[in-house]
LUMSELUM-907356 format. One record per residue (C-alpha): residue number from 1; residue in three letters; x, y, z. Coordinates in Angstrom, 3 decimals. Layout:
# residues N
<pt NUM, 'Ala', <X, Y, Z>>
...
# end
This chain:
# residues 447
<pt 1, 'Met', <-9.139, 18.770, 42.512>>
<pt 2, 'Pro', <-5.598, 20.228, 42.858>>
<pt 3, 'Val', <-2.630, 17.902, 42.534>>
<pt 4, 'Arg', <-0.309, 17.823, 45.544>>
<pt 5, 'Leu', <2.819, 15.672, 45.770>>
<pt 6, 'Thr', <5.335, 15.788, 48.612>>
<pt 7, 'Gly', <8.997, 14.834, 48.536>>
<pt 8, 'Val', <12.602, 16.015, 48.398>>
<pt 9, 'Pro', <13.231, 18.064, 45.220>>
<pt 10, 'Val', <16.117, 16.443, 43.359>>
<pt 11, 'Gly', <18.926, 18.900, 42.758>>
<pt 12, 'Glu', <17.029, 21.788, 44.343>>
<pt 13, 'Gly', <17.538, 21.255, 48.073>>
<pt 14, 'Thr', <17.379, 18.604, 50.768>>
<pt 15, 'Ala', <14.285, 19.672, 52.714>>
<pt 16, 'Pro', <10.954, 18.120, 51.703>>
<pt 17, 'Val', <8.478, 20.287, 49.823>>
<pt 18, 'Thr', <4.924, 20.018, 48.600>>
<pt 19, 'Ala', <4.523, 20.504, 44.880>>
<pt 20, 'Glu', <1.041, 21.822, 44.186>>
<pt 21, 'Val', <-0.140, 22.315, 40.625>>
<pt 22, 'Val', <-1.935, 25.624, 40.245>>
<pt 23, 'Asp', <-2.985, 26.913, 36.814>>
<pt 24, 'Arg', <-0.896, 24.157, 35.186>>
<pt 25, 'Ala', <2.280, 25.247, 36.988>>
<pt 26, 'Val', <4.093, 23.622, 39.922>>
<pt 27, 'Arg', <4.388, 25.764, 43.048>>
<pt 28, 'Leu', <6.695, 24.584, 45.809>>
<pt 29, 'Ala', <6.002, 25.113, 49.492>>
<pt 30, 'Pro', <7.824, 23.776, 52.582>>
<pt 31, 'Ala', <6.508, 20.474, 53.885>>
<pt 32, 'Ala', <6.739, 18.943, 57.328>>
<pt 33, 'Ala', <10.182, 17.560, 58.043>>
<pt 34, 'Pro', <10.415, 13.813, 58.726>>
<pt 35, 'Ala', <11.240, 12.608, 62.212>>
<pt 36, 'Pro', <14.963, 12.563, 62.999>>
<pt 37, 'Gly', <16.616, 9.474, 61.596>>
<pt 38, 'Thr', <13.787, 8.873, 59.081>>
<pt 39, 'Pro', <14.982, 8.565, 55.466>>
<pt 40, 'Pro', <13.206, 10.514, 52.700>>
<pt 41, 'Arg', <10.027, 8.766, 51.565>>
<pt 42, 'Ser', <9.798, 10.271, 48.084>>
<pt 43, 'Leu', <11.700, 12.353, 45.545>>
<pt 44, 'Leu', <10.312, 15.005, 43.199>>
<pt 45, 'Leu', <11.878, 15.903, 39.892>>
<pt 46, 'Pro', <10.818, 17.800, 36.783>>
<pt 47, 'Gly', <9.538, 15.798, 33.861>>
<pt 48, 'Leu', <12.383, 14.089, 32.025>>
<pt 49, 'Val', <12.976, 15.027, 28.372>>
<pt 50, 'Asn', <13.583, 12.270, 25.829>>
<pt 51, 'Leu', <14.954, 14.084, 22.790>>
<pt 52, 'His', <14.905, 11.142, 20.417>>
<pt 53, 'Asp', <12.718, 8.133, 19.860>>
<pt 54, 'His', <10.728, 6.254, 17.241>>
<pt 55, 'Leu', <7.659, 5.225, 19.170>>
<pt 56, 'Arg', <6.311, 2.679, 16.716>>
<pt 57, 'Ala', <9.027, 0.107, 17.474>>
<pt 58, 'Phe', <9.582, -1.100, 13.911>>
<pt 59, 'Met', <13.201, -1.981, 14.585>>
<pt 60, 'Pro', <13.667, -5.757, 14.831>>
<pt 61, 'Thr', <14.127, -7.129, 18.325>>
<pt 62, 'Gly', <14.950, -10.491, 19.818>>
<pt 63, 'Arg', <17.902, -12.824, 19.776>>
<pt 64, 'Arg', <17.605, -13.511, 16.067>>
<pt 65, 'Thr', <18.656, -9.942, 15.287>>
<pt 66, 'Glu', <21.417, -9.582, 17.859>>
<pt 67, 'Gly', <24.631, -8.443, 16.249>>
<pt 68, 'Ala', <22.953, -7.199, 13.071>>
<pt 69, 'Pro', <24.702, -4.147, 11.572>>
<pt 70, 'Leu', <22.849, -0.849, 11.381>>
<pt 71, 'Thr', <22.161, -1.127, 7.647>>
<pt 72, 'Gln', <20.504, -4.513, 8.111>>
<pt 73, 'Val', <18.414, -3.243, 11.007>>
<pt 74, 'Ile', <17.205, -0.306, 8.888>>
<pt 75, 'Thr', <16.322, -2.591, 5.965>>
<pt 76, 'Ala', <14.334, -4.922, 8.217>>
<pt 77, 'Ala', <12.474, -2.007, 9.774>>
<pt 78, 'Ala', <11.631, -0.611, 6.329>>
<pt 79, 'Ala', <9.874, -3.839, 5.360>>
<pt 80, 'Thr', <7.578, -3.501, 8.361>>
<pt 81, 'Gln', <7.027, 0.225, 7.875>>
<pt 82, 'Ala', <5.812, -0.432, 4.342>>
<pt 83, 'Val', <2.917, -2.620, 5.508>>
<pt 84, 'Ala', <1.959, -0.878, 8.772>>
<pt 85, 'Thr', <-1.567, 0.519, 8.944>>
<pt 86, 'Pro', <-2.626, 3.731, 10.705>>
<pt 87, 'Gln', <-4.325, 1.640, 13.397>>
<pt 88, 'Glu', <-1.046, -0.196, 14.022>>
<pt 89, 'His', <0.842, 3.097, 14.159>>
<pt 90, 'Arg', <-1.552, 4.330, 16.800>>
<pt 91, 'Ala', <-1.463, 1.128, 18.859>>
<pt 92, 'Leu', <2.343, 0.916, 18.928>>
<pt 93, 'Thr', <2.756, 4.647, 19.542>>
<pt 94, 'Ala', <0.322, 4.557, 22.457>>
<pt 95, 'Leu', <2.121, 1.638, 24.094>>
<pt 96, 'Ala', <5.520, 3.309, 23.762>>
<pt 97, 'Ser', <4.066, 6.607, 25.016>>
<pt 98, 'Ala', <2.804, 4.802, 28.095>>
<pt 99, 'Arg', <6.286, 3.400, 28.620>>
<pt 100, 'Gln', <7.619, 6.972, 28.519>>
<pt 101, 'Leu', <5.280, 8.141, 31.272>>
<pt 102, 'Arg', <5.966, 5.097, 33.425>>
<pt 103, 'Ala', <9.648, 6.013, 33.273>>
<pt 104, 'Gly', <9.188, 9.674, 34.203>>
<pt 105, 'Val', <9.390, 11.116, 30.681>>
<pt 106, 'Thr', <6.850, 13.870, 30.140>>
<pt 107, 'Ser', <8.302, 15.332, 26.908>>
<pt 108, 'Val', <9.491, 13.274, 23.960>>
<pt 109, 'Val', <10.543, 13.987, 20.378>>
<pt 110, 'Asp', <9.018, 11.282, 18.197>>
<pt 111, 'His', <10.848, 11.035, 14.859>>
<pt 112, 'Val', <8.015, 9.819, 12.632>>
<pt 113, 'Tyr', <8.752, 8.240, 9.251>>
<pt 114, 'Pro', <8.012, 7.144, 6.674>>
<pt 115, 'Leu', <5.102, 9.496, 5.967>>
<pt 116, 'His', <4.033, 8.003, 2.642>>
<pt 117, 'Arg', <0.413, 8.083, 3.835>>
<pt 118, 'Pro', <-0.730, 11.357, 5.448>>
<pt 119, 'Glu', <-2.982, 9.559, 7.931>>
<pt 120, 'Leu', <0.067, 7.963, 9.569>>
<pt 121, 'Leu', <0.913, 11.283, 11.223>>
<pt 122, 'Asp', <-2.623, 11.613, 12.588>>
<pt 123, 'Ala', <-2.347, 8.084, 13.978>>
<pt 124, 'Ala', <0.947, 8.845, 15.735>>
<pt 125, 'Val', <-0.418, 12.044, 17.302>>
<pt 126, 'Ala', <-3.523, 10.147, 18.413>>
<pt 127, 'Gly', <-1.281, 7.539, 20.046>>
<pt 128, 'His', <0.516, 10.238, 22.035>>
<pt 129, 'Arg', <-2.769, 11.730, 23.154>>
<pt 130, 'Asp', <-4.226, 8.363, 24.123>>
<pt 131, 'Val', <-1.975, 8.318, 27.197>>
<pt 132, 'Gly', <-1.157, 12.015, 27.730>>
<pt 133, 'Val', <2.557, 12.346, 26.985>>
<pt 134, 'Arg', <3.728, 15.689, 25.565>>
<pt 135, 'Ala', <5.115, 14.695, 22.188>>
<pt 136, 'Ser', <6.876, 16.840, 19.664>>
<pt 137, 'Val', <7.004, 15.353, 16.177>>
<pt 138, 'Ala', <9.999, 15.359, 13.862>>
<pt 139, 'Leu', <8.457, 14.900, 10.411>>
<pt 140, 'Gly', <10.785, 12.535, 8.605>>
<pt 141, 'Val', <11.858, 13.289, 5.043>>
<pt 142, 'Met', <12.843, 10.009, 3.354>>
<pt 143, 'Thr', <13.591, 10.220, -0.365>>
<pt 144, 'Arg', <15.854, 7.173, -0.634>>
<pt 145, 'Gly', <15.173, 3.530, 0.189>>
<pt 146, 'Asp', <12.057, 1.431, -0.264>>
<pt 147, 'Ala', <10.123, 2.975, -3.171>>
<pt 148, 'Arg', <6.846, 2.160, -1.431>>
<pt 149, 'Thr', <7.598, 4.542, 1.416>>
<pt 150, 'Cys', <9.657, 7.358, -0.117>>
<pt 151, 'Thr', <8.331, 10.918, -0.150>>
<pt 152, 'Thr', <9.537, 14.307, -1.343>>
<pt 153, 'Val', <10.411, 17.361, 0.689>>
<pt 154, 'Ala', <7.364, 19.064, -0.833>>
<pt 155, 'Asp', <5.130, 16.198, 0.367>>
<pt 156, 'Val', <6.338, 16.543, 3.934>>
<pt 157, 'Ala', <6.176, 20.353, 3.835>>
<pt 158, 'Arg', <2.508, 20.143, 2.822>>
<pt 159, 'Leu', <1.929, 17.690, 5.642>>
<pt 160, 'Ala', <3.630, 20.112, 8.036>>
<pt 161, 'Glu', <1.312, 22.918, 6.919>>
<pt 162, 'Arg', <-1.722, 20.783, 7.705>>
<pt 163, 'Ala', <-0.197, 19.685, 11.013>>
<pt 164, 'Leu', <0.295, 23.322, 12.009>>
<pt 165, 'Ala', <-3.327, 24.054, 11.238>>
<pt 166, 'Glu', <-4.860, 20.950, 12.805>>
<pt 167, 'Leu', <-2.535, 18.991, 15.082>>
<pt 168, 'Leu', <0.396, 20.703, 16.808>>
<pt 169, 'Pro', <1.904, 24.157, 17.426>>
<pt 170, 'Ala', <5.110, 25.189, 15.685>>
<pt 171, 'Asp', <7.256, 24.659, 18.781>>
<pt 172, 'Arg', <6.316, 20.969, 18.698>>
<pt 173, 'Leu', <7.114, 20.312, 15.039>>
<pt 174, 'Phe', <10.434, 19.773, 13.301>>
<pt 175, 'Leu', <11.245, 19.110, 9.649>>
<pt 176, 'Ala', <13.555, 16.123, 9.780>>
<pt 177, 'Pro', <15.463, 14.517, 6.906>>
<pt 178, 'Val', <16.045, 11.006, 8.212>>
<pt 179, 'Ser', <19.771, 10.733, 7.474>>
<pt 180, 'Leu', <22.296, 11.016, 4.652>>
<pt 181, 'Arg', <21.525, 7.357, 3.941>>
<pt 182, 'Gln', <17.857, 8.126, 3.343>>
<pt 183, 'Ala', <17.923, 11.671, 1.954>>
<pt 184, 'Ala', <20.237, 13.451, -0.482>>
<pt 185, 'Ala', <22.167, 16.632, 0.208>>
<pt 186, 'Glu', <19.784, 18.611, -1.993>>
<pt 187, 'Asp', <16.889, 17.320, 0.116>>
<pt 188, 'Tyr', <18.553, 18.817, 3.178>>
<pt 189, 'Ala', <18.892, 22.153, 1.358>>
<pt 190, 'Asp', <15.232, 22.049, 0.289>>
<pt 191, 'Thr', <14.216, 21.199, 3.858>>
<pt 192, 'Val', <16.065, 24.265, 5.139>>
<pt 193, 'Ala', <14.095, 26.412, 2.679>>
<pt 194, 'Ala', <10.806, 24.797, 3.713>>
<pt 195, 'Ala', <11.614, 25.298, 7.403>>
<pt 196, 'Asp', <12.346, 28.962, 6.794>>
<pt 197, 'Arg', <9.038, 29.382, 4.981>>
<pt 198, 'Leu', <6.990, 27.572, 7.634>>
<pt 199, 'Gly', <8.821, 28.852, 10.713>>
<pt 200, 'Leu', <9.855, 25.368, 11.833>>
<pt 201, 'Arg', <13.026, 23.927, 13.288>>
<pt 202, 'Leu', <15.297, 21.227, 11.861>>
<pt 203, 'Tyr', <16.213, 17.744, 13.055>>
<pt 204, 'Thr', <18.173, 14.767, 11.665>>
<pt 205, 'His', <20.328, 11.717, 12.393>>
<pt 206, 'Ile', <23.940, 12.505, 11.495>>
<pt 207, 'Ala', <27.527, 11.243, 11.836>>
<pt 208, 'Glu', <26.516, 7.854, 13.236>>
<pt 209, 'Thr', <29.189, 5.614, 11.745>>
<pt 210, 'Val', <32.637, 5.643, 10.200>>
<pt 211, 'Ala', <31.112, 4.352, 6.954>>
<pt 212, 'Glu', <28.761, 7.350, 6.796>>
<pt 213, 'Val', <31.651, 9.754, 7.253>>
<pt 214, 'Glu', <33.758, 8.045, 4.581>>
<pt 215, 'Gln', <30.911, 8.059, 2.075>>
<pt 216, 'Cys', <30.134, 11.719, 2.742>>
<pt 217, 'Val', <33.767, 12.709, 2.223>>
<pt 218, 'Ala', <33.910, 10.667, -0.983>>
<pt 219, 'Glu', <30.723, 12.248, -2.380>>
<pt 220, 'His', <30.976, 15.820, -1.086>>
<pt 221, 'Gly', <34.563, 16.391, -0.019>>
<pt 222, 'Val', <33.570, 17.221, 3.566>>
<pt 223, 'Arg', <32.432, 15.365, 6.669>>
<pt 224, 'Pro', <28.682, 15.089, 7.482>>
<pt 225, 'Val', <28.355, 17.929, 9.996>>
<pt 226, 'Glu', <30.517, 20.140, 7.773>>
<pt 227, 'Leu', <28.133, 19.351, 4.904>>
<pt 228, 'Leu', <25.126, 20.344, 7.004>>
<pt 229, 'His', <26.848, 23.619, 7.840>>
<pt 230, 'Arg', <27.455, 24.270, 4.153>>
<pt 231, 'Leu', <23.735, 23.654, 3.509>>
<pt 232, 'Gly', <22.595, 26.068, 6.222>>
<pt 233, 'Phe', <21.231, 23.304, 8.441>>
<pt 234, 'Leu', <23.236, 24.240, 11.551>>
<pt 235, 'Arg', <21.530, 27.018, 13.518>>
<pt 236, 'Pro', <19.895, 27.743, 16.876>>
<pt 237, 'Gly', <16.920, 25.422, 17.241>>
<pt 238, 'Thr', <18.372, 22.649, 15.084>>
<pt 239, 'Val', <18.719, 19.284, 16.834>>
<pt 240, 'Leu', <21.215, 16.672, 15.593>>
<pt 241, 'Val', <20.874, 13.077, 16.760>>
<pt 242, 'His', <23.892, 10.833, 17.502>>
<pt 243, 'Cys', <26.963, 12.831, 16.301>>
<pt 244, 'Val', <29.180, 9.862, 17.165>>
<pt 245, 'Gln', <31.900, 10.592, 14.625>>
<pt 246, 'Leu', <32.984, 14.226, 14.955>>
<pt 247, 'Ser', <36.174, 16.098, 14.143>>
<pt 248, 'Asp', <37.482, 19.010, 16.203>>
<pt 249, 'Arg', <36.223, 21.366, 13.495>>
<pt 250, 'Glu', <32.740, 19.870, 13.671>>
<pt 251, 'Val', <32.626, 20.248, 17.447>>
<pt 252, 'Gly', <33.486, 23.895, 16.925>>
<pt 253, 'Leu', <30.807, 24.312, 14.255>>
<pt 254, 'Leu', <28.140, 22.926, 16.567>>
<pt 255, 'Ala', <29.208, 25.230, 19.376>>
<pt 256, 'Gly', <29.465, 28.270, 17.127>>
<pt 257, 'Thr', <26.063, 27.828, 15.495>>
<pt 258, 'Gly', <24.041, 27.049, 18.625>>
<pt 259, 'Thr', <23.076, 23.610, 17.315>>
<pt 260, 'Ala', <21.952, 21.057, 19.916>>
<pt 261, 'Val', <22.965, 17.387, 20.042>>
<pt 262, 'Val', <21.121, 14.288, 21.250>>
<pt 263, 'Tyr', <23.259, 11.601, 22.869>>
<pt 264, 'Cys', <21.862, 8.035, 22.798>>
<pt 265, 'Pro', <24.539, 6.047, 24.652>>
<pt 266, 'Thr', <22.798, 2.666, 24.801>>
<pt 267, 'Asn', <21.994, 2.779, 21.090>>
<pt 268, 'His', <25.638, 3.573, 20.338>>
<pt 269, 'Leu', <26.854, 0.709, 22.491>>
<pt 270, 'Arg', <24.270, -1.756, 21.192>>
<pt 271, 'Leu', <25.147, -1.097, 17.537>>
<pt 272, 'Ala', <28.897, -0.609, 18.163>>
<pt 273, 'Lys', <28.928, 2.862, 16.605>>
<pt 274, 'Gly', <31.723, 4.170, 18.808>>
<pt 275, 'Phe', <31.878, 6.751, 21.570>>
<pt 276, 'Ala', <30.403, 10.170, 20.887>>
<pt 277, 'Arg', <32.588, 13.058, 22.023>>
<pt 278, 'Val', <30.012, 14.228, 24.546>>
<pt 279, 'Ala', <32.474, 15.446, 27.156>>
<pt 280, 'Asp', <34.178, 17.535, 24.456>>
<pt 281, 'Leu', <30.816, 18.898, 23.292>>
<pt 282, 'Val', <29.868, 19.859, 26.832>>
<pt 283, 'Asp', <33.259, 21.500, 27.355>>
<pt 284, 'Ala', <32.704, 23.484, 24.146>>
<pt 285, 'Gly', <29.343, 24.766, 25.379>>
<pt 286, 'Val', <27.090, 22.696, 23.109>>
<pt 287, 'Thr', <23.618, 21.899, 24.461>>
<pt 288, 'Val', <23.505, 18.102, 24.798>>
<pt 289, 'Gly', <20.385, 16.162, 25.760>>
<pt 290, 'Leu', <19.611, 12.460, 25.948>>
<pt 291, 'Gly', <17.584, 10.137, 23.751>>
<pt 292, 'Ile', <16.196, 6.714, 24.618>>
<pt 293, 'Asp', <15.966, 5.690, 20.940>>
<pt 294, 'Gly', <13.957, 2.536, 21.464>>
<pt 295, 'Thr', <15.881, 1.227, 24.469>>
<pt 296, 'Glu', <14.852, 1.241, 28.143>>
<pt 297, 'Ser', <14.530, 4.573, 29.942>>
<pt 298, 'Leu', <16.226, 7.894, 30.585>>
<pt 299, 'Phe', <17.296, 6.639, 34.008>>
<pt 300, 'His', <19.402, 4.033, 32.232>>
<pt 301, 'Glu', <20.633, 6.529, 29.629>>
<pt 302, 'Met', <21.855, 8.878, 32.366>>
<pt 303, 'Arg', <24.132, 6.269, 33.904>>
<pt 304, 'Gln', <25.135, 4.860, 30.530>>
<pt 305, 'Ala', <26.261, 8.368, 29.589>>
<pt 306, 'Val', <28.460, 8.566, 32.685>>
<pt 307, 'Tyr', <29.974, 5.124, 32.155>>
<pt 308, 'Ala', <30.447, 5.384, 28.372>>
<pt 309, 'Gln', <32.114, 8.789, 28.561>>
<pt 310, 'Gly', <34.414, 7.549, 31.285>>
<pt 311, 'Gln', <35.369, 4.613, 29.084>>
<pt 312, 'Ala', <35.857, 6.838, 26.040>>
<pt 313, 'Arg', <38.332, 9.058, 27.862>>
<pt 314, 'Leu', <39.647, 6.318, 30.159>>
<pt 315, 'Asp', <38.712, 8.720, 32.936>>
<pt 316, 'Pro', <35.844, 7.934, 35.340>>
<pt 317, 'Ala', <35.471, 11.666, 35.983>>
<pt 318, 'Ala', <34.913, 12.536, 32.303>>
<pt 319, 'Leu', <31.178, 13.124, 32.827>>
<pt 320, 'Gly', <29.680, 13.502, 36.282>>
<pt 321, 'Ser', <26.239, 12.607, 37.593>>
<pt 322, 'Ala', <25.164, 16.251, 37.737>>
<pt 323, 'Ala', <25.946, 16.696, 34.036>>
<pt 324, 'Ala', <24.041, 13.531, 33.109>>
<pt 325, 'Tyr', <21.044, 14.633, 35.187>>
<pt 326, 'Ala', <21.128, 18.045, 33.500>>
<pt 327, 'Met', <21.076, 16.356, 30.077>>
<pt 328, 'Ala', <17.823, 14.603, 30.986>>
<pt 329, 'Thr', <16.245, 17.756, 32.405>>
<pt 330, 'Val', <17.522, 21.322, 31.859>>
<pt 331, 'Gln', <19.685, 20.667, 28.799>>
<pt 332, 'Gly', <17.049, 18.469, 27.188>>
<pt 333, 'Ala', <14.383, 21.102, 27.775>>
<pt 334, 'Arg', <16.618, 23.776, 26.292>>
<pt 335, 'Ala', <17.098, 21.735, 23.118>>
<pt 336, 'Leu', <13.385, 20.868, 22.992>>
<pt 337, 'Gly', <12.368, 24.521, 23.039>>
<pt 338, 'Val', <8.726, 23.994, 24.033>>
<pt 339, 'Ala', <7.106, 26.973, 25.741>>
<pt 340, 'Gly', <6.893, 26.568, 29.518>>
<pt 341, 'Val', <9.173, 23.519, 29.701>>
<pt 342, 'Asp', <12.553, 24.473, 31.152>>
<pt 343, 'Gly', <13.654, 21.298, 32.929>>
<pt 344, 'Arg', <13.256, 22.765, 36.415>>
<pt 345, 'Leu', <10.667, 21.875, 39.021>>
<pt 346, 'Asp', <9.428, 25.189, 40.412>>
<pt 347, 'Gly', <7.088, 26.766, 37.881>>
<pt 348, 'Ser', <7.099, 23.731, 35.594>>
<pt 349, 'Pro', <3.887, 22.298, 34.136>>
<pt 350, 'Asp', <5.254, 18.816, 34.921>>
<pt 351, 'Val', <6.379, 16.908, 37.979>>
<pt 352, 'Val', <7.437, 13.304, 38.621>>
<pt 353, 'Arg', <7.374, 11.506, 41.987>>
<pt 354, 'Leu', <9.691, 8.609, 42.823>>
<pt 355, 'Asp', <9.116, 6.226, 45.722>>
<pt 356, 'Ala', <12.305, 6.576, 47.760>>
<pt 357, 'Arg', <11.359, 3.866, 50.255>>
<pt 358, 'Arg', <12.520, 1.157, 47.875>>
<pt 359, 'Val', <15.765, -0.469, 48.935>>
<pt 360, 'Gly', <17.302, 0.192, 45.521>>
<pt 361, 'Leu', <17.450, 3.929, 46.204>>
<pt 362, 'Gln', <18.644, 3.714, 49.796>>
<pt 363, 'Pro', <20.616, 4.879, 51.650>>
<pt 364, 'Leu', <19.735, 8.180, 50.006>>
<pt 365, 'Val', <22.865, 10.241, 50.638>>
<pt 366, 'Asp', <22.825, 12.268, 47.405>>
<pt 367, 'Pro', <19.496, 12.388, 45.512>>
<pt 368, 'Val', <21.057, 13.387, 42.180>>
<pt 369, 'Trp', <23.586, 10.545, 42.339>>
<pt 370, 'Ser', <20.889, 8.056, 43.366>>
<pt 371, 'Val', <18.552, 9.075, 40.531>>
<pt 372, 'Val', <21.350, 8.774, 37.969>>
<pt 373, 'His', <22.881, 5.529, 39.211>>
<pt 374, 'Arg', <20.078, 3.637, 40.932>>
<pt 375, 'Ala', <16.608, 4.795, 39.863>>
<pt 376, 'Gly', <14.446, 3.004, 37.319>>
<pt 377, 'Pro', <10.925, 3.075, 35.892>>
<pt 378, 'Gly', <9.674, 0.922, 38.767>>
<pt 379, 'Asp', <10.374, 3.787, 41.173>>
<pt 380, 'Val', <7.995, 6.190, 39.395>>
<pt 381, 'Thr', <4.623, 6.476, 41.135>>
<pt 382, 'Asp', <3.067, 9.728, 39.906>>
<pt 383, 'Val', <3.474, 11.879, 36.799>>
<pt 384, 'Val', <1.917, 15.246, 36.018>>
<pt 385, 'Val', <1.967, 16.568, 32.435>>
<pt 386, 'Asp', <0.687, 20.067, 31.686>>
<pt 387, 'Gly', <-0.847, 20.194, 35.149>>
<pt 388, 'Arg', <-2.784, 16.955, 34.666>>
<pt 389, 'Leu', <-2.135, 13.803, 36.692>>
<pt 390, 'Val', <-1.569, 11.122, 34.036>>
<pt 391, 'Leu', <0.035, 8.467, 36.270>>
<pt 392, 'His', <-1.135, 7.929, 39.852>>
<pt 393, 'Asp', <0.098, 5.264, 42.247>>
<pt 394, 'Gly', <1.808, 3.557, 39.340>>
<pt 395, 'Arg', <-1.244, 3.363, 37.057>>
<pt 396, 'Leu', <-2.191, 5.419, 34.026>>
<pt 397, 'Thr', <-5.242, 7.539, 34.738>>
<pt 398, 'Gly', <-6.571, 8.070, 31.230>>
<pt 399, 'Ser', <-6.143, 4.744, 29.454>>
<pt 400, 'Asp', <-6.521, 1.013, 29.990>>
<pt 401, 'Glu', <-3.044, -0.507, 30.171>>
<pt 402, 'Asp', <-4.257, -4.015, 29.382>>
<pt 403, 'Glu', <-5.910, -2.728, 26.245>>
<pt 404, 'Leu', <-2.776, -0.841, 25.199>>
<pt 405, 'Val', <-0.726, -4.020, 25.567>>
<pt 406, 'Glu', <-3.199, -6.202, 23.703>>
<pt 407, 'Arg', <-3.626, -3.799, 20.801>>
<pt 408, 'Ala', <0.137, -3.548, 20.398>>
<pt 409, 'Tyr', <0.402, -7.335, 20.554>>
<pt 410, 'Val', <-2.112, -7.720, 17.738>>
<pt 411, 'Ala', <-0.368, -5.039, 15.663>>
<pt 412, 'Thr', <3.061, -6.609, 16.074>>
<pt 413, 'Arg', <1.817, -10.099, 15.307>>
<pt 414, 'Asp', <-0.170, -9.012, 12.252>>
<pt 415, 'Met', <2.710, -7.008, 10.790>>
<pt 416, 'Ala', <4.977, -10.001, 11.280>>
<pt 417, 'His', <2.521, -12.169, 9.341>>
<pt 418, 'Arg', <2.320, -9.672, 6.469>>
<pt 419, 'Thr', <6.103, -9.416, 6.166>>
<pt 420, 'Gly', <6.553, -13.195, 6.284>>
<pt 421, 'Thr', <8.298, -13.218, 9.644>>
<pt 422, 'Thr', <7.959, -16.423, 11.644>>
<pt 423, 'Asp', <6.332, -15.739, 14.981>>
<pt 424, 'Pro', <8.119, -16.883, 18.107>>
<pt 425, 'Ala', <6.854, -20.207, 19.361>>
<pt 426, 'Asp', <5.245, -18.621, 22.408>>
<pt 427, 'Trp', <3.055, -16.271, 20.341>>
<pt 428, 'Pro', <-0.259, -18.155, 20.146>>
<pt 429, 'Pro', <-2.239, -17.369, 16.992>>
<pt 430, 'Val', <-5.199, -15.911, 18.895>>
<pt 431, 'Asp', <-7.498, -13.186, 17.628>>
<pt 432, 'Leu', <-7.962, -10.493, 20.256>>
<pt 433, 'Ser', <-9.838, -8.126, 17.962>>
<pt 434, 'Asp', <-13.344, -9.070, 19.077>>
<pt 435, 'Arg', <-12.403, -8.835, 22.741>>
<pt 436, 'Leu', <-10.770, -5.428, 22.244>>
<pt 437, 'Asp', <-13.766, -4.141, 20.315>>
<pt 438, 'Arg', <-16.139, -5.363, 23.019>>
<pt 439, 'Arg', <-14.048, -3.680, 25.713>>
<pt 440, 'Ser', <-13.975, -0.392, 23.786>>
<pt 441, 'Asn', <-17.710, -0.500, 23.161>>
<pt 442, 'Thr', <-18.405, -1.253, 26.807>>
<pt 443, 'Arg', <-16.234, 1.638, 27.973>>
<pt 444, 'Glu', <-17.802, 4.061, 25.480>>
<pt 445, 'Gly', <-21.281, 2.970, 26.569>>
<pt 446, 'Thr', <-20.542, 3.848, 30.193>>
<pt 447, 'Gln', <-19.118, 7.300, 29.554>>
# end
């Protein structure tokens, strides 16, 4: 049965259209105009692109960890990563993937690490597929840190070769040293060589904090992005996450090499990293997309980008709504580089419908402004990925949401027990495993 969704195309006109999916591509046709004086009932937009996330949610959350510095957060996450099983990887990845779809994200880059057990990658990919999000995987290279979870560049390159043969195409795989905290400069150089051999692109966290910059200068005599340039890491297709602390020279290097940047404004504000020079990057012609990075949604990141850049320059016009919307769509798709995904609606394999009848989006004077400043996950009703309807009337079509939630609950609770973390008082020590197994068996028996 063909998929047909009707609404006003955001950023592509004001007259309603019908988006029909034919051969996995969206075709737009004029739709009946509403009666005079009737506000738009729905909005259509291309699938949003989340260029950076870690979908297993190992970072500590809750009031007990508020105010923790980045190094402490990373250490706490590492303790959980060391004990996580493939089943827990899959359960947490599936839940977070469902959250992506419910918030209009159809394409996400999942930075997966550590990869000390090869089956962890298979579990993450299975979690993406459980709900139908289009996930690209940045294969994390982590040679420093907890000895239980460290790998070598050669280990990850071998994993990438298997992934190319069995799991994902080359345009959905990156080789991704985690950061200069968790990989040495020579690891970055070796990763460049491996990427050249395998035909893969590069990805990393970089220039997040003042401390990182100071340490890099002390050890190498140059700033982090300058070091990556020296190592051959900057190039078309490379994606750098954060880039909070940049010099004028580094902005120029990014622009001159065709390297893309991921801006994660809520993450930067939450961990007090500073204000990334996004307006300067955009002015220089750098492709800049947005990353959720474990926070809420791309709707929130779009408006956070506008507000944070205005604060950084003390100019409310520093970054407009149209630029923020482009980061979540066209610019994000350009950095993602997946065949057929260009961040536009007509001809796209993806489409997202928002319910515009909700009072939070009205009066709908300017759809782009309203999406950036007022929309949220609760407005998303339908999502099409690769021509397939994966969310309809606010419900996932291919997975049981209650089961996703319960499996993730069990995983989180069990990992907390194994790391010695005290459960919150309102986490009853119940065992849902039998109930989940019964539900799965019942569903399989009816297929």
